[in-house]
N, C-alpha and C positions, 0 to 999 in steps of 0.2 A: 614786530607788533604781536601782541598776544591774541589768542582766540578767546572771545568772551561769550558768556552764557547768562541768560536771564536768571536772576536769583530766585524768582518766583516759580517759573515753569521749566527752567533749564534749556529753553530754546536758544539756538545760536543767535547772537546779536553782534553788531559791528560797531566799530569805533565812532562812526558818524551817526548812529541811530539816536533818536530821541524817545522812542517807545518800542516795546517788544511787539513784533508783528504777530506773535502767537497769543499772548494773554493781555496785551494792551497796557501793561505797567509802564509808567514813565521811567526813563533811563537817564542817567548822567554819569559822566566820567568823574571819578574822585582821584585827583592827582596825589592826595596825601597817602592813599593806599594802593594806587596804581590799578584800579579796577573799574570796570563799567558796571555800575550798580543799578538794580531796580529800586525804585523809591516808593514810599508810602506817605501820603500827605498827613501832616501833623497840625495844620492850621497856622495862621499868622506867617504865612510864607515859608514855613519850615517843612522839611521832609526827613523822614527816617530812612536811612539806608538799610536795605535787606542783605547787603553784602556781608558775609561773615567777617571779612577783614576789617570792617569799620566798627564792629562791636556796637551796633545800634546807635551810632553817632548821628546827631542831627545836622542837617545841611541846609543851605540856601542855594537856589539856582543863581548862577551868574546873571547879572543884569542884562548882558547881551543874549542870554538864553531866554529869560523871562519877558524882556521888553522888545528885543529886536529880532529874535529868532535866528541869530547867526552864530550861536554857540551851543554846546551841549555839555558843559562842565558845571560842576557845583563847587561850593566852598563851605567850610565849616560854619555852622550857624553863628558862632561867636566871633567870626573873622571881622576885623575892624574896617574892611572895605567891601565894596559891592561887586567887584569884578573878580573873575577867577585868575589863576596864576598865568594863564596864557593871554587872556584879554588885557591884563595889566601891562603887558609889554607893548601894546599898541598906543602910540602917542598921537597920531593924526589919522582921522578917518576920512574916507572919500566923501565928497559933497553929496549928501543924501537927497538934495533937490534935483540932482541930475538923474534922468531915467537910466535904469540898469545898474546904478552904482550900489544899491543895496544887495543885489544878487552878486555883483562882483566882490563886494566886501565879504559876503558869506563864503565865497570860494577861497578868498585869501585866508580867512580865519581857519577854514578846514585844513589847508596846507600848513598853516602856522602851528596848529594844534598837533599835527603829526610830527613836525619838527620838535616842538617842545617836549612831547612824549619821549622822543628818541634821546634828547639831551638829558632829560631826567633819568632815563634808564641807564645812560652812560655815566651818571653821577658827575656831570660837568657843572662848573659854576654857572648859575643862571639867575641873575638879579635884574629886576625891573629898574628902569631909569627913575621910577617914582620912589624907590627905596635906596638907590645908590646912584646919585647924580654923576659921580665921577667915572665909574666903570660899569654901570648898569646898561642893559640892552633896551633899545626902543625901535619900534617900527612906525614908519610913516607910509600910509597908503594914499597915493596921489594920482590924479589924472592929468592929462595934457590940457584940460579945459581951463586954463588960467589959474591953476592952483599954486604955481611956483611964483616966487617973488618977482622974477623978471619976465614972467609970462611965457617962458620957453618950455620945451619938451621936458617931461619928467624922465630922468635917467635912473634906472634901477641900479642900486649900488650901496656901498657902506662907507660911512665916515664918522669917526669918533664915537662909535657905539650906536649910531643911528642907521638902520637899514631902511632904505627907501625902495618901495616896490611900485612900479607903474601899474595901475589897475587894469590897463589894457591887456596885461599878461593873463588876466582871468578870462578873457574872451578866447575861446578855443580857436576860432577862425583867425583872429589877429595874431595869436601866438604861433600858429602854424605858418602864417605868412612870414613872420619874422624868422622863424626857424629856417625856412627855405631861403629867404634872402641872405641869411648869415651862413648858409651851408652847414648847418648844425645837424648831426644825426639824432639829437635828443634835446628837447626843450620842454620842461614842465614847470608848473608853479612850485611844486615841492623842490625841484632841482634848483630853482632860483633861491629859495629860502636856505637850502643847505649850503649852496655856494657862498652866499653873502654872509651867513653866520660864521663861515670859515675865516673870513677877514676879521670878524669881531674877535674870534678866539686867537688869531695871530697877534692882535693887539694885546691880549691878556698874557700870552705866553712869552712874547718877544723880549720883555725886560729882563728875563732870565738869561744871562750872558752865556752860560753853558749850553742852554737849549738853543739859543740863537746861533752859536758856533756850529752845533750839530745840524741845524736847519740849513745853513749855508753850504755845508758839505754835500747835501743831497739836492737842494733846490736851486742853489746859486746865491749870488749876492744881491739882496733886495735893495741895496743902495744905488743900483742902476737907475737911471732917470726913467721914472714910470711913464710920464707923458710921452716921452720920445719913443719908448718901447711900444706903447699902445699905438701911436701914430704909424710906426714902422709896420706893425702887424696889419693894420687896416690898409696901408698903402701897398705893401709888398706881399701880404699873406704870410702864413707860417713857414717855418723852415721845412725844406723838402723831407728831412729825416725826422720830423717831430715825433712820429710814432715810436721811434726807438727809445725815446726818453720821457715822453709825456703821455698822460691819459687822454687828453684831447688836444686839438690844434690850438685852442685858446690858452691852454696851460703853458704853451711855449712862449707866450707873450712876455712874461715877467715872472720872477720868483713868487711874488705875491699871488698872481693868478694861478701859478702852478700849485701852490699850497691850497688855495681855495677850491680849485677843481679836484685835487686829490682828497681834501677833506670831505667834499660833497660825495665823492665816490665811496669813501669809507662809510659814510652814513647810509648810502644806498645799500652797501654790502651788509652792514650789521643789522639794519632793519629787515631786509629781505631774508637774511639767515634766521633771524628770530621768528619771522612769520612762518618760514618753512619748518622750523623746529616745532612751533606750536601746532602746525597742521599735521605733524608726524611724517613729514616728507622724507623719502629716501630714494636712492637710485641703486638698483642692482642689475646692471646691464648683463647681457648674455656673453659679452666678450670681456676678457680681463684687461684689455688695453683701452677700454672706454671709461669715462669718469664715473666714479662711485661715490656714494654719499650715504651715511647712516644718520638717522634723525637725532639720536641722543647727543651728538657732538656739534650739531649744526647751528645752534643759537649762540649769541654773543655772551661771553662771560670773561671778566678781566683776567681770570687765571687760565683761560684756554689758550694754548700756544697759537701764535699768529699763523704759523705754517698750516695748522689744521683748518683754521678759518679760511685761508686762501684756497686750500684744496677743496673744501666744501663749496666755496663761492664759484670756483671754476666749474664744478659739477652742476651746481644749480643753474648757472647761466647757460650751460650747454643744453640743459633740459628746457629752460625757459625759451631760448631762441628757437629751438626746434619746434616747440609747441606753437609759438607765435607764427612761424612759417606755415605750419599745418592749417592755421586759421586764415592764411593770406595776409597776415600782418607783418609789419616791420619787426626786426629783432627787438626784444624788450630791453636788452643791454647791448647796444651796438658798438662795443669798444673792445680793443685788444690790450691786454695788460702785459707789456714788455717787462723783463726782469727789473730794470731800473724803476719802473712804475710800482712794481710790487714792493720794492725796498722803500719807496716813499710812503706807500700805504702802511708798511711796517712802522715807519717813523711816526705816522699819525696814531697808529694803534698804541705804540709805546707812550706817546704823549697823553692819550686819553686814559690809559690804565694807570699812569703814575699820579693822576689827579684824584 
């Protein structure tokens, strides 16, 4: 994630802001130029961007920004639709008549916008189901309060390009309860989005027979019975040696889940490294045998060698986890990357950079 500044007063602003806390200018993210821009009203619902990257282009606020307050993106004034690129991905909204659902929807959209920003930065294919019914991406945000056809519980997951998220995950207390019940070291809304979109991209990449063959060499044969593998995982738990081959215990369930977990961790890595680079982060330890990191090479770039990215990532999480412990918090990245896991991350990197 970049570090943004108000185009009017140069005060630091953040990806979730709707106005500059210094000068009060309205803000919106402009995905066409990748900038968080200060806006000047032009009348008739149009705004002029003050970002130099947009060349005084006129914009309209996304309807979910202007009408519902759950978005902070804009779209070109001449766009043929009323929703921004991120909001056009959402197919089903939570029932707004239920108390708390508007707030939950807002939290879901915040996480989804961070996901979309990362996917755009990585130049990955990203089409809405509204524009591509066959291979486009859609999100359904549902609750357990009778919104499923059979009245059952909503399961977070992916199927045929549709990612369903149970809005209970937007409740911090409920998500922590589930994390503890599932014995997971890490569970966040953004993590859910990154994992599930990994399944979506597997569907896009797997028709390539050469890619699928290379995938099976690293992750295993996905033709293994998925339902049986999942049941075995929940009945018997993960393999005792899962840490030697997988990034999480859940990744050991089935090659599909191994891919999705590895994909999510690759997005954790690239986005965090981009943020560190934008902040000018570096590590210069007093001992030569401790992790080092220099800011100029820490961000993601398709041409950057994967080995340098991993070296920077291991240094960054070394610092992150130590800082968290100093604050009495759990590790920010509570995972161990065994050599086979790093090779799986390399495979994801090679997949991303070839597209």
